[in-house]
N, C-alpha and C positions, 0 to 999 in steps of 0.2 A: 179185352181180348189182344188188340192190336198192341197195348202197352206192354203186355206180357211176352209177345213175339219179339218187341224191340228190346227190351230187357234179355231176354234169351240172346239174340245176335249180339248184344252188347259184351255179355259175358264169354260168347265164342269169339267176338271180332272186337277187341277193346277199341273204345272211343266213339262208337256207334250209339251206344245208349243214351249219351248224354248231350248230344249235339243240338243245340239252341234249346235246353230246357229252363226256361224262363219261370215255368211252374216251380222249381228248386228254390227260388228266392221267396217263395211264399210260406215254407216249412220254418217251422219255430225256430230261431237262434240262426237262421241263416243270413249269411253275407258274401261280400264277394271280394275274391283276390284276384287282380288281373295283371297279365303281362303287359308292359308297355307297348305302344302302338308301334308300326313299323319304322325301324330304324336300322338301314341296311348295314350287312356286315356281322362281325363276330367280334365278340369282345371290344376292347379300348386300344386305342394307340398306346405304344411305350409311354410316351410324353403325357398321360393321362393326368389330369389335376382335377378334384373334384369341384373346385371353386372355379373351373375355366370351362365353359362348355365347349370352346373352340378346341378343345385338345381330347373331347369326347366324342363317341358314335352318338349322333342326334337322331331326331326323327327326319323322315323326309317329309316331302309335301304330301305325298299318299298317307303317312302316319299322320300328320296333323289333321286331313280329312279324316282319317279312321277314327281317331280320337273324338273328334266332334260328333261324326255319325254314333259313335257308341254311346256318348252321352244322350244325343238325342234319342236313341233306342230305350234307354232306362227311363228318360222322361216319357215317352209315348206310352211306357207300359205302367206308369205310375209308381214306378220303384225309386223311393229316396233313401238318401243315406244320410248320417249325422256328421260325419267327417271322412274326408280322403285322406289316409295315410300314405306316404309314398318314400321311395328310397330318394336318397339325395341326388343321385344322377341326373342329368339335365333331361334326358329322354323320358324317365318317369315323372320328373315333377311336371314338363311340359304337356305329358299326356292328362296326368292328374288336372291340371289347370283347364286344358281344353275340354275334359270331360264336362266341366262346369256343374258339377252335381252337389257339392258340399265345400265348405272351407277345408283348404289343404293344409296338410301338416307334416312336415318333414319327420321321417323315422328311421332312424340310422340301423335299428335291426334288419329292417327290408333292403339295405344296400347289398350291392351284388358282391358275390365271394368268390365270383368264376376268376380263374387264372392267379389264385391266390391272394386275391386282394381282402380277403377277410377268413372268417372262421366260421364253417358253416355250423358246427355243434352248437358254440356259444350264440351266434345270431339266431339260430331255430329257436333257443331256449327263451332268448331275450325278446323275440317275436311273439311266441306264445304268450308270455307273461305280459307285454304290452296288451295284447288283444283280451286276455282275460280281466285286466283292470279297467278296461275301456266302458263307459256308459254309452248307451246309443248303438247304433248301427254303423259299422265302418264299410268301407270300400278300401282295399290297398291296392297300390299299383306299386310293382315290384318286376322282378326279372325271372327267366325261365329257371334258372338254378335254385332261387329261393322257393318258388312255387313247387319246384320238383321235389326239394328237400322236404317241403312242408306238408306235400300231398301225395306225391308217387307220379304226377301227373306231368307230362311233358307240353307245355301250352305253345300254341303257334303265337306270333305277334298279334296283340289286341285280343286274346282270347281270355275269357272271364272263367273262374272255377268258383262255383258256388260252394261253400263250405259252413260249416259250424264246429264250435269246439266241442270236442269230445274225449273224454278220458285224458289221456298225456298229449293229445294233438290235434288236428283236424279231420273231421269225416268229410268227405267230398260228397255232395247231393247232386251236384250235375254240373254241367259245361254249357256255355254260349260262346260260340265260334262266330268271329266276324265273316 
């Protein structure tokens, strides 16, 4: 009964229904797609260079702590992953490494396309193709724009959207907020 009330409230008040829905990870085919941890600011400086973290917006000390805490929360609940796919941006790579949940692998389809730095449609197709070809359970660390494009969800920093492949895209099963 309580779950039905929460569901109804979620339909009327988007975002409420899936807050900290760890159970969604238990559903068949479920995996996680996460926005990088706290990195103050918006976008990247004009001098941005993918190979130079000093030219990018990076995790703050609170962001590094947040990433570690999220990894601890996954482990405490016995949630494991076979691989952590990550954007090549330093804030995503650092988040993925600090989660310490599985081997980390760069996945360019999850690079940010904010501010004209990529092609959302092409990257979305490539991301789904990559996910469809994977064996095992991934956790993806990427950017708000990528997650919103793939799921319709606008996540906050460190938020995890629980999804599964469905039809031509991703089905949102739940959300876990830091």
